[in-house]
Residue, then its C-alpha position, 0 to 999 in steps of 0.5 A: m862048792e861054788y854057785v854060778q849064775q850065767v846070763t846071756g844075750r845076743v847083740q844085734a850085728a847092726k848095733l855092734g857100734d852102739a854096744r859099748v855102753l852095755y859093756d861099760a855098764l857091765e864093767a861098772h857092775r863088776r866093780e860094784l860087786m867087789g864089796q858084796r857079801g858072798f861074791l867071788s868073781m865075775r867074768i864077761s865074755r863075747a863070742s861071734e854068732p852066725g849072721g854077725d851077732i855077738l853072744v854076750s855071756v856074764e857069769t857070776r860066782w858066789r860062795n853060797e846059794g843064799a848069796l846067789t839067790a839074794y843077788a839074782s832077786g835084787a833090783r840090780n844084777a846082770e840080767a837087769i843090766l842086759r834088759e836096760y839095753v834090750e834095744l841093742l839085743v836080738a828079741d827074746s835072746i836073754s836067758e838066765r841059768r844057775m849052776e853048782a861048780l864042783d871043786s876041781e882036783a887041779e886046784p890042790q895040785a896047782q896050790a902045791e906047785f905054787n908052794r914049791i916055787f914060793m918056798s924055793a924063792a922065799v927061803p933064800l930071800v929070808i936068809f938074805g934079809i936076816g944076814l943084812g939085819v945082822i950085818y947092819a946091827l953089828s956095823r952100828i955097834y962097831l962104829e959106836i965102840g971104836n976100832e980097838a973094842a970093835t976088833v975084840v967084839a968081832i973076834i968074840v962074835a966069830l968064836g961064838i958062832l963057831l962054838i954054837a955051830w959045833y955044838f948043834a952039829a955034834n948034838e943032832k938030837a939037841p932039843t928045839w928049845q935050845m935052838a930057840a933060846v940061842g936064836t932069841f938071845a942072838v936077836a935080842a943082843l943084836l937089836g939091843g946093841a944096835v938100838a943103844a948105839q943109835v941112841r948114843e950117837g946124839p950130839e957130836r963130841e969133841n975132846g970129850h965135850v958135847v958140841e952143840p949144833t949151830p942153828g942155821p939162819g931162818p928165812g931172811p930177806g934174801e933167798l930161801v932154798v927148797e928141795m924137790d925130791d920124789n915126791v916131797f918138798l924139803f925145807n930145813g930137813e922138814e917134809n912139805p913144811t909150813i913156810e913163813v915169809g913176810a908180807n908185801v915184800p919181794v920173796t924168792i925161793r930157789l927150787v932145787n930138783v934133787g929127784a928124777a921126776l918132773h916137778n914145779m911149785q905153784i902158790a894158790n892166790p887165793e886158789f889154784t887157777s890152772g892144772i899146770c901153772e904158767t910163769g907170769g900167770d895169775n898165780p905165783c909159779s916157778d920159773p921154769s914151770q917144769i923143772s926136770g930132775g937135777e935142774e933148778g928154778a925159782i919162784e918169786f912173789t909179793l903177797p899180802p898177809g894170809t895163809y896160802d897153799y903151795r903144791c907141785d902140779f905134777h904130784t898134787a896129792e903128795m907134794t903140797g903144803t902151807l905158805q904163811v905170809v905175816e906182817g913183820g915176818p922173817t922177810g919183813g914188810e908192811e901191809p899196803p892200803p887197799g887199792e895199792p899193789g898187793g893190797e886187797q881190791p874192792g869187790g873180792p879177788g881180782g877186783e871182780e864182783p863174786g859170782t861173775p858168770g863165765e865158762l869152765t873147762v872140765e876134762m874127762d879122763d878114764n875114769v874121773f872128772v878133772l878141774n884145775g888138777e882136782e879130781n871129781p871137784e866141788i864145782r861152784v857156779p852162780a845161781d839163776t845165770d846161764v852157765t856153760i861148761q866145756l867138756v874135753n874127753i882126754g881118755d879112751a872110754l865113752h863119757n858124758m856129764h849129767i846133773a841131777n835136777p833134782d834127781y837123776e831122771a834117766t840112766i843115760c841123760e838126753t840132751g834137751g831133757r829135764d836134767p842138764c845133760s852134755d851135748p852130745e850125751q855120748i862123748l867119745g875119747g878125744e872129742e869135746g862137748v858142752i853142758e849148759f844150764n841155768l839153775p836156782a841156788g842149791e846143791y846138786d850132784y853130777r856124774c858120768d852115766f857110764h861110770t857112775v861110781e868113779m865119776a861123780g861130784t857135787l855142784i854148788v849153785e850160789 
């Protein structure tokens, strides 16, 4: 038994172009319900009505009557959302009803059909997997024990399989415990042999003596080589390692793209200033800035002592690590005095006073804010200063930016209202807008009013 609430409303034909905000709000509400106790599903449907109106129907299904009652009586439900946009609807067209849905007889039949198809595909796959496991385990054992012993073991294994098969074929009523015992012994023997062979591989041997591996040279004043695979940096066999180089000396890292995807390397100096770096820009960037699969590039830099981050701009979550620049490090060098190239400039990074006002550009995708490649970032701006943020909607959905001052005064902000709001307050896909504000020091929230759950972050005014 399922418990159903159906809420309907009719969108006026003259306001169909403005109804997108209502549909987006309902879609966001569907995602909000995913973690609610007792919720099963939500379906949104639209149907044409005589005269050009659109009938919007929202059906939510619940596991029990208590869950439905709690939802329907709450402050945030489908009916409440329709009433938020009542100006788009035909007057008095909102209706709500509740139903009980009986289990259909088709469901057990569908489940049986699914099980039949699943088993017909799963059983061969399981057998195939077991076969691969046996082949791998035996191959590790054969490689370890040598050619002559491997031949003897292979004959014993083959004879054992034939004898076991003959026994169970000749004894159809053999107890289940015998089959289980044989299977357990075979699995244990294969696993134990494979593990023992793997452990014994260890160091190479030559004429019965252990040959210790020759350690490779560490980073020197010449060239380091870093491989870029899909999607990880590799250096001396380590994934996304901490790379140590000397301070205030030219360093070159040769980049080899051994994967198929597009990669690059950007070093934060002291932060990542762009989504995709440019060769010769403010931050050390690979040359070229987009290295295709199978191709090579290089990154050259001279940095003062410190800890820096590096990343691939196309895979910022997976391909990232730390660059440790130290005095007298593996590539040598000394720290120059302040004011010299590579030295610390007065007044903070770049010789500018901290908090210099300027214009930021924030992209709005479906459905996330993006600044310098970071999603829903913490944005820092100066206090008591006129700030302009350029907003670029690179997605398809409708977006805006709304800053709480000190809270969200309205569900959908208005340009020129109490809260800082984008201009326009509804930015279509492919279009641009701005948000301008002057705020005292403090911590504020920002969001897209049409995707309040996914598109939200923090604004630090200092």
